[in-house]
N, C-alpha and C positions, 0 to 999 in steps of 0.2 A: 239411206246412206248410214255408214257405221257410227257417225257421231250423234245420231238422233236419240232422243230420250226413250227410256223404257216405259215411261208413263204416258199413255196416249192422251192427248188433249181432248176435251169434251166439245163437241160441235154445239154452237149456240146461235140463236137468231139475234138480229141487231138489238132488240130490246133487252136481251139478256147478257150482252157483252159486259164483262167486268173491267177489262183493261184497254179495249179498242174503241176508238171514236172516229166518226167522220169529221173532216175539217176541210174547208176551202182555203187553198194557198194560191195566191195570185188568181188565175182564172181556172184552176184545176181542182178536181176533187181528190182528196187523199184520205188514207187511213192512218191514224196516229195511235201507236201503242204506248201506253204508260203503265208498265208493269213495275212492281216494287223492285225487280232485279235488273230491269233494262228498259230502254225506250227505242222506238223505231218509227220511221215515217215512210210510207209507201203510196205512190200515186197510181190511180187506175189507168191513166194514160201511160202506155208503155210498160205497165207492170213494173214501175221504176222505183226501186229502193234508193232513197237519198240519205238515210240516216240510220245508224245503229250505234247505241251507246249503252254498254253495261253501266250499272249503278256506279256513280262517282268517277267515271272515266270520260276522257275526251272521245269525240266521235271517231269511229273506226273507218269511216268513209270520208272522202273529200268531195266537196261540191263547190263549184266556182261561185265567188261572191257576186258575179255578174249573171248568174243563171236566171233564165226567164221562164215563168210557169204559164205558158200559153198553149191553147189548143193547136195541135199540128206542129209544135216546135219541140225538138229534142232537148232534154234537160242536160246541161253540161255538168257532169259529175255523178256521184253515186254509182249505181250499177245499171247502165243502159243494157237492154236486151237487143242484141243484133240477130235478127231472124226474119225470114228464112234464107238470108244470105249474109255473109260477112264481107266487109270491105268493098272495094271497087268491083262492080259486076264483071268487068272485063278481065279481072285477075282471078276469077273463079274458074273451076274446072268446067269443060264444055257441057257436062250433064247438068250442072247447076245453072250455068249462064244462059242456056237455051230457054229457061223458064222466066227470065227476068226481062221486063220491057221498059226499063228506065235506066238512067245512068247514075241514079242516086245510090250512095253507099249504105251498107249496113241494114238493108231491109226496111220493112214498114212496121214491124212490131213495136219499135221504140216510140212511135208517135200514134199508134192505134189505141183505141179505147178498149181495154180489157174488161171482162165480166167477173165480178166477184162471185166465187163459187162457195167458199166456206171460210169461217173463222172458228178456230178451235183453241180453247184456253184451258190452262190449269195453273196451279201454284208455281210451276217451274218453267213453263214454256207457252208460247203463243205460236200458232201455225195459221197462215193465211194462204189460200189458194185462189189464183186468178186464171182465167182461160181466154183464149183468142181463137175464134173459128175463122180460119183463113179460107174463105170460100170465093164465090164469084164476085163478091163486093170488092175484091182486090185485083180483079182480072185486068185492069188497066196497067198494072205494074208487074203482075206475076201470074203464071199459070200453075194451078194446082189446087188441091183441097186437103188441108191438114188442120189438126187441132193441136194447139200449144197449150199445155197446162203447166203453170209455174207455181210451185209451192215454196213458201218462205217459212223457215222455222227459226224462232228466236229463243235464246236461253242465255243464262249467265255465262255459259261456255263460249258462245259465239253465235254466228248466224249462218244458216244453210239455205242454199237455193237449189232447187231441182226442177229443171225444165224438160218436160216430156213432150216429144213430138209424135203424133200418130198420123199416119197416112190414111186419109179418108177417101182418097181417089182410087181409081181402078188400075192405074199404071204406076210403075216404080217412081218414087219421089227422091230426087237428089237435092240436098240442101247443105248449106254451111251456116255456122252460127257462133256466137260468143256471148259470154257474160262479161261485159266490158268494165271490170272493177277499177274504180279510181280510189287510190289510197293516199293518205296524207303523209307528208314528211316535213320536218323542220329545215332540212337542207338536202336537196337532191344529190349534191356532190359527195355527201357522207352517207349515202344510201346504197344498199346492194341487195341483189336477189341471189339466194343460195338454192341449189338443187338442179341447176341447168348445165352444170359443168359436164364436159364430154359429150354434149348433144349437138346436133347440127341445127343451124337456123338459116332461114332466108332473110337476108338484109334487104328490105325494100328500098333503102336509101343507096344501095350499091347495085343498081340494075337487077334487083331480085336474085343476086348471086347467093350460092350456098357458102357458109362458113362453119367452122367448128368453134364451139365455146370452150374456153379454158378457164376454169375457176369461176368465181362469182361474176355476176353481171353488174358492172358499174355504169354510171351515167356521166358522160363527158360531152353533153350537148344533145342534139336531136337523136332519138333512138326509136326505131320502128322495126321490130324483128318478129318473125314467126318461128318459134322453136318447135322441133319435132319431138316433143316430150309432154307427157301428162303427169309427171312425177310430182310428189308433194314438194312445196316450196316454202322457204323461209324468207320473208322480206324484213330486212334489218334497217331501221332508221335510227337517228340519234336518240329518239325518245321512246321507241317501242319496237317490238318485233311481233310479226304476225305469221301464222302458218296457214297456207292455202292448200287444201286437199281436194283433188278433183276426181270425178268419176265420169266415165263415158267420153273421155277426152284424151287424144294423143297429140295435141298441139296447144301451145301457150304463146300468147302475144305479149310482148313487153314494149311499152310505148311511153315516150316523153317528148313533147314537141320541141324542146329547146327554145332559145330566145327568138330566132328568126321566124319559125313557124308559129310560135305563140302570138306574135304581133299580128298575124293574119287570121287567127281563129276568132270565130264569133263567140260572144258571151264568155270571154276568157281574158283576164287582165294580162298585160304584156309580161309581167314578172311572175305570173302564177306557175310557170313551169318549174320554178325553184322549190315549190312546196307540194308537189304531187307527182305521182307516177301511176301508170296503168299496168296491171298484171291480169291478163284476160284468159279465163278458162274457155277453150275454143274447140270447134271442129272446123279448122281453116286449112287453106291450101290443099295439100294432098290428103288431109284428114277429113274431107267432106264425107257425109254419110248418105246411104241409099236405103230407103225403106220400101218394101213391097206393100201391096194393098193390105191394110189392117195392122201392119207392124208398127212398133213404137221404139223410140230411142230416148234415153234420159241423159242429159248433160247436167252435171251438178258440181257445186263447190261448197266446201265448208271453210269459213274464215274463223280462225280461232287464235288462241294465244300460243306462243312458242312453247313447246313442251319443256 
């Protein structure tokens, strides 16, 4: 992706890591990065990033204070990886849906144990790669064979995620996915998303009808929309602005549960909807992807400061 450093990090084995350490949080194993310029926390379960903080700044990601770190349980907050399907299986395209053998939403990657592939460090950047071999071990919930490789790049400029899916099967593979980014705000009613104006979106709260977005996206209660756009976005909150730049995506999900839905969510305080929003880089709805045998596709996002 275009935001990556020109200085390639150096691959190091665990005993040689300068800034990265193993840590057990709750019942899960995590990697903690303590670089002079930034900090980050990443779980092997779900390849789940829960924290990124440049030096002397507040966390750029939101995590529920009620989040639980347990095997097989999705963490509420950070950037969950929804793969190899996004959302309700029944709302996916037939080519995606026919592979799914469960009613569970958002796929199995966010609760699966990923394998650490590499840690690369230098004075400016830390890069961590994790992989998930989706093979016959997941045949009770999904039919297919694919490799997911997720690379995280951290620097003072921001954090970048690149999720590459490779079809290891013999037949074409249809899948949907999302990097389900939770962002903090001090006041959701004074928060807006710029960059989606004049695009169409599916309003899942209005019988999945299509609407046209005019101007910024504001939050006036529960919001759950799939925008047909992969354009760069600016998220403006009372205390900070962030730029999200996507690759490999022509769909963006904007979500906030509002007060009624928040009261029903697990691991989520009733009032937490006022202090968070999700802006998800996705291949969702009609933007699902199909790979022939051996082909790959990369979905990525760079989260940085507003220019």
